[in-house]
C-alpha positions in Angstrom: -29.6 -103.6 -66.7 -25.9 -102.5 -66.4 -23.1 -102.8 -68.9 -21.1 -106.0 -68.3 -18.3 -105.6 -65.8 -19.5 -102.1 -64.8 -19.6 -101.0 -61.2 -22.7 -101.0 -59.1 -23.9 -97.5 -58.4 -22.8 -96.3 -54.9 -25.1 -94.5 -52.5 -23.2 -91.4 -51.2 -24.3 -89.6 -48.0 -24.5 -85.9 -48.9 -22.1 -83.7 -46.9 -24.1 -80.6 -45.8 -22.9 -77.1 -45.1 -19.4 -77.7 -46.4 -17.0 -74.9 -47.2 -14.8 -75.7 -50.3 -11.1 -75.5 -49.8 -10.7 -72.6 -52.2 -12.2 -70.4 -49.4 -9.6 -71.5 -46.9 -7.4 -68.4 -45.9 -4.0 -68.1 -47.4 -2.2 -68.1 -44.1 -3.4 -71.7 -43.5 -2.1 -72.7 -46.9 1.2 -71.1 -46.1 1.4 -72.8 -42.7 2.0 -69.4 -41.1 -0.5 -70.0 -38.2 -0.6 -72.8 -35.7 -3.8 -74.8 -35.0 -4.9 -75.8 -38.5 -5.4 -79.6 -39.0 -6.0 -82.1 -41.8 -8.1 -85.2 -41.1 -8.2 -88.6 -42.8 -9.2 -92.2 -42.2 -6.9 -95.2 -42.8 -8.8 -98.3 -43.7 -7.7 -101.9 -43.6 -9.1 -104.5 -46.1 -11.9 -106.8 -45.0 -12.3 -105.4 -41.5 -14.4 -102.6 -40.0 -11.8 -101.2 -37.6 -10.0 -98.2 -39.0 -7.6 -95.4 -37.9 -8.7 -91.8 -37.6 -5.6 -89.5 -38.2 -5.3 -85.8 -37.7 -2.2 -83.7 -38.5 -1.4 -80.2 -37.5 -0.1 -78.4 -40.6 2.6 -76.2 -39.0 4.1 -78.6 -36.5 3.3 -81.8 -38.3 2.1 -83.2 -35.0 -0.2 -86.3 -35.3 -3.3 -87.5 -33.4 -4.1 -91.1 -34.1 -7.3 -92.8 -32.8 -8.5 -96.4 -33.3 -12.1 -96.4 -34.4 -14.7 -99.2 -34.8 -15.4 -98.0 -38.3 -14.6 -95.1 -40.5 -18.1 -93.7 -40.4 -19.0 -90.0 -39.6 -20.0 -90.6 -36.0 -16.8 -92.5 -35.1 -14.7 -89.9 -36.8 -16.5 -87.1 -35.0 -15.9 -88.8 -31.6 -12.2 -89.3 -32.4 -11.9 -85.6 -33.3 -13.7 -84.6 -30.0 -11.1 -86.6 -28.1 -8.2 -84.8 -29.7 -9.9 -81.4 -29.2 -10.8 -82.0 -25.6 -7.3 -83.1 -24.5 -5.8 -80.0 -26.1 -5.8 -76.5 -24.4 -8.9 -74.5 -25.3 -8.8 -72.6 -28.6 -5.8 -74.6 -30.1 -7.9 -76.2 -32.9 -8.8 -73.4 -35.3 -9.7 -75.4 -38.4 -9.9 -78.9 -39.9 -9.7 -79.8 -43.6 -11.4 -83.0 -44.8 -11.7 -84.7 -48.2 -15.1 -85.6 -49.6 -15.4 -88.9 -47.8 -18.5 -89.4 -45.7 -16.4 -89.7 -42.5 -16.3 -85.9 -42.5 -20.1 -85.5 -42.9 -20.6 -84.5 -39.2 -18.1 -81.6 -39.5 -20.8 -79.0 -38.8 -21.1 -80.3 -35.3 -17.5 -79.2 -34.6 -18.5 -75.8 -35.9 -21.4 -75.6 -33.5 -19.8 -77.1 -30.4 -16.2 -75.8 -30.6 -16.3 -72.9 -33.1 -13.8 -74.7 -35.4 -13.8 -73.8 -39.1 -14.1 -76.8 -41.4 -13.1 -77.0 -45.1 -13.4 -79.8 -47.7 -11.2 -80.6 -50.6 -12.6 -80.7 -54.1 -14.0 -84.1 -55.2 -11.4 -86.7 -55.9 -8.6 -84.2 -54.9 -7.4 -85.7 -51.6 -3.9 -84.4 -52.5 -5.1 -81.0 -51.5 -4.5 -82.2 -47.9 -1.2 -83.7 -48.8 0.3 -83.4 -45.3 -1.9 -86.0 -43.7 -1.8 -88.2 -46.8 2.0 -88.2 -46.5 1.8 -89.0 -42.8 -0.5 -92.0 -43.6 2.4 -93.4 -45.7 4.7 -93.2 -42.6 2.1 -94.9 -40.5 1.8 -97.7 -43.0 5.4 -98.6 -42.1 4.0 -99.6 -38.7 0.6 -100.7 -39.8 0.6 -102.3 -43.3 -2.7 -102.7 -45.1 -3.4 -106.2 -43.9 -2.7 -105.5 -40.2 -5.3 -107.1 -37.9 -6.6 -104.1 -36.1 -8.5 -106.2 -33.6 -5.2 -107.3 -32.0 -4.2 -103.7 -31.4 -5.3 -101.4 -28.5 -5.3 -97.7 -28.3 -2.2 -98.0 -26.2 -0.4 -99.6 -29.2 -1.6 -96.8 -31.4 -0.3 -94.2 -28.9 3.1 -95.9 -29.0 3.3 -95.5 -32.8 2.0 -91.9 -32.5 4.7 -91.1 -30.0 7.4 -92.6 -32.3 6.3 -90.5 -35.2 5.9 -87.3 -33.2 9.4 -87.6 -31.7 11.1 -88.2 -35.0 13.3 -85.2 -36.1 12.3 -83.7 -39.5 14.5 -81.7 -41.9 11.5 -79.5 -42.8 11.3 -78.5 -39.1 15.0 -77.6 -38.8 15.6 -81.1 -37.4 13.3 -80.5 -34.5 10.6 -83.1 -33.8 6.9 -82.4 -34.3 6.4 -82.7 -30.5 9.0 -80.0 -29.8 7.4 -77.6 -32.3 3.9 -78.4 -31.1 4.8 -77.9 -27.4 6.5 -74.6 -28.3 3.4 -73.4 -30.1 1.2 -74.4 -27.2 3.5 -72.4 -24.8 3.4 -69.4 -27.0 -0.4 -69.6 -27.3 -0.8 -69.8 -23.5 1.7 -67.0 -23.0 -0.2 -64.8 -25.4 -3.5 -65.5 -23.6 -2.0 -64.7 -20.2 -0.5 -61.4 -21.4 -3.8 -60.4 -23.0 -5.7 -61.3 -19.8 -3.2 -59.3 -17.7 -3.6 -56.3 -19.9 -7.3 -56.3 -19.6 -7.2 -56.6 -15.8 -4.8 -53.6 -15.6 
């Protein structure tokens, strides 16, 4: 028997092999290095469809993917898409909260060599960048949006609008401008390193 009006106990899927956020390097916290992402899921009441959102900490660039549900497998597949359309080695780490959508994080470690970190329980504010971005996305996709009526193309349009919006914190540059600049710098560094080895 349960106390009257009490909640039913929830079954939580244990997240294995997680690294607590307190072990995340300080340069990630300080946004000094490019390639460190935060991940979250946006859900919509009374429907399975959700939105998987990733935000790069330094550039504030967003990846948004419509998913059939906010389960671990769908989130993992959404992350794979973002990783595989990016130049190799760009994604260095991803920070999740304790939601079960991040339970397959260890696959990203094995397949792509990406470090993964998890916020403390009930402390999703520890990845406040993506949480803030979710608030901006809600201007386009309120909670009661019918996600079945939207295609990935519609989501890409919203993503483009947000990534091309100038931000004061970026010196009034857009996330896309900063992201593209960091990509060019990364590729230039790789080419210079390869040239030095060949010589």
